[in-house]
C-alpha positions in Angstrom: -56.2 -27.8 44.8 -56.9 -30.8 42.6 -54.7 -31.5 39.6 -55.2 -34.7 37.6 -54.3 -35.9 34.1 -56.7 -38.4 32.5 -55.7 -40.4 29.4 -58.8 -39.8 27.3 -59.0 -38.6 23.7 -60.9 -35.3 23.2 -62.0 -34.8 19.6 -63.7 -31.9 17.8 -67.4 -32.6 18.5 -68.5 -30.0 16.0 -66.7 -31.6 13.1 -67.5 -35.1 14.1 -71.2 -34.4 14.6 -72.0 -34.3 10.9 -70.0 -37.5 10.0 -70.8 -39.7 12.9 -73.9 -41.6 14.2 -75.5 -40.2 17.3 -74.8 -43.5 19.2 -71.1 -43.2 18.7 -71.1 -39.6 20.0 -73.2 -40.6 23.0 -70.9 -43.6 23.7 -67.8 -41.4 23.5 -69.3 -38.7 25.9 -70.4 -41.4 28.3 -66.9 -42.9 28.4 -65.4 -39.5 28.9 -67.8 -38.7 31.7 -67.2 -42.0 33.4 -63.4 -41.6 33.3 -63.5 -38.1 34.7 -65.9 -39.2 37.5 -63.8 -42.2 38.3 -60.6 -40.1 38.8 -62.4 -37.2 40.6 -64.2 -39.5 43.1 -60.8 -40.1 44.7 -60.7 -36.4 45.7 -62.6 -34.1 48.0 -65.0 -31.7 46.5 -63.7 -28.1 46.4 -65.6 -25.2 48.1 -67.4 -23.0 45.7 -66.6 -20.7 43.9 -63.8 -22.4 42.1 -61.6 -22.0 39.0 -61.5 -25.1 36.7 -58.6 -25.1 34.2 -58.8 -27.5 31.4 -55.9 -28.5 29.0 -56.0 -30.9 26.1 -52.9 -32.9 25.3 -52.9 -34.2 21.7 -50.5 -34.5 18.8 -52.6 -32.0 16.8 -54.4 -28.8 17.8 -57.9 -27.6 17.3 -59.2 -24.1 16.5 -60.8 -22.0 19.2 -64.5 -23.0 19.0 -63.7 -26.7 18.5 -61.2 -26.5 21.4 -63.9 -25.4 23.8 -66.5 -27.7 22.4 -64.3 -30.8 22.9 -64.5 -30.3 26.6 -68.3 -30.6 26.9 -68.5 -34.0 28.4 -65.6 -33.3 30.7 -67.2 -30.1 31.9 -70.5 -31.9 32.5 -68.8 -34.6 34.5 -66.9 -32.1 36.7 -70.1 -30.2 37.5 -72.0 -33.5 38.2 -69.3 -34.7 40.5 -69.4 -31.3 42.4 -73.2 -31.5 42.6 -73.7 -28.2 40.7 -74.8 -27.4 37.1 -71.9 -26.4 34.8 -73.6 -23.0 34.0 -73.5 -22.1 37.7 -71.8 -18.7 38.3 -69.7 -20.3 41.0 -67.5 -21.8 38.3 -64.9 -20.0 36.2 -64.0 -22.2 33.3 -60.4 -21.6 32.1 -59.3 -23.2 28.8 -55.5 -23.3 28.8 -53.5 -23.6 25.6 -53.2 -27.1 24.3 -50.1 -29.1 24.9 -48.6 -31.0 22.0 -48.3 -34.7 22.8 -46.4 -37.5 21.2 -48.0 -39.4 18.3 -51.1 -41.3 19.7 -50.7 -39.5 23.1 -54.1 -38.1 24.2 -55.1 -36.8 27.6 -56.9 -34.0 29.5 -55.4 -32.1 32.4 -57.9 -30.8 35.0 -57.0 -28.4 37.7 -59.6 -27.3 40.2 -59.0 -24.7 42.9 -61.2 -22.8 45.3 -61.1 -19.0 45.1 -62.6 -16.1 47.0 -65.5 -14.2 45.6 -63.3 -11.2 45.1 -60.8 -13.2 43.0 -63.7 -14.7 41.0 -65.1 -11.3 40.2 -61.6 -10.1 39.1 -61.3 -13.1 36.7 -64.7 -12.3 35.3 -63.8 -8.7 34.8 -60.6 -9.6 33.0 -62.6 -12.0 30.8 -65.1 -9.3 29.8 -62.3 -6.9 29.1 -60.6 -9.4 26.8 -63.9 -10.2 25.0 -64.5 -6.4 24.4 -60.9 -6.1 23.1 -61.4 -9.0 20.8 -64.8 -7.7 19.6 -63.2 -4.4 18.9 -60.4 -6.0 16.9 -63.0 -8.0 15.0 -64.9 -4.8 14.1 -61.6 -3.3 12.8 -61.0 -6.3 10.6 -64.6 -6.1 9.2 -64.3 -2.4 8.5 -60.9 -2.9 7.0 -62.2 -5.6 4.6 -64.6 -3.1 3.0 -61.8 -0.6 2.3 -59.7 -3.0 0.2 -61.5 -1.9 -3.0 -64.6 -4.0 -2.5 -67.5 -2.2 -4.0 -70.6 -2.2 -1.9 -74.1 -0.9 -2.6 -73.5 2.1 -0.4 -70.2 3.0 -2.1 -71.9 2.8 -5.6 -74.9 4.9 -4.3 -72.5 7.4 -2.7 -70.9 8.1 -6.1 -74.3 8.8 -7.6 -75.0 5.4 -9.3 -77.9 3.1 -8.7 -77.9 0.9 -5.6 -77.9 -2.4 -7.5 -75.6 -1.3 -10.3 -72.0 -2.3 -10.6 -69.5 -0.8 -13.0 
């Protein structure tokens, strides 16, 4: 098992993209990739399949989609170091909850461990079950939003009114 902590600042790439010049984004990604490659080159490559757990250490948190997106350059560097594309099915990318750091303390913690195919398939099955559960909860929330007195075209039409009319 490989466990390293690299002192790099991971930022929300989605939010920065609209406010930042492309060269600045490219420079930041290049530096992140170089730092990860420098540290991982001291270790032996794990046998595939493997589980890669990533944790961001920072004074402030990010929301879910920005949290995953901030790891893009790190993920690419790990895959390049291992000689495999990051979309390869031999990887299971695990994004652990962020750790709150002190003010101006930024880092990324990377843990890589080899697993059996059976364990990898179990992890993927758990992930699919979680995604289905979250999708079901999202559908309940969407259905619940319409029942709070919001008048939709179908509710007006069901009462005998015109589809585009509101009362």
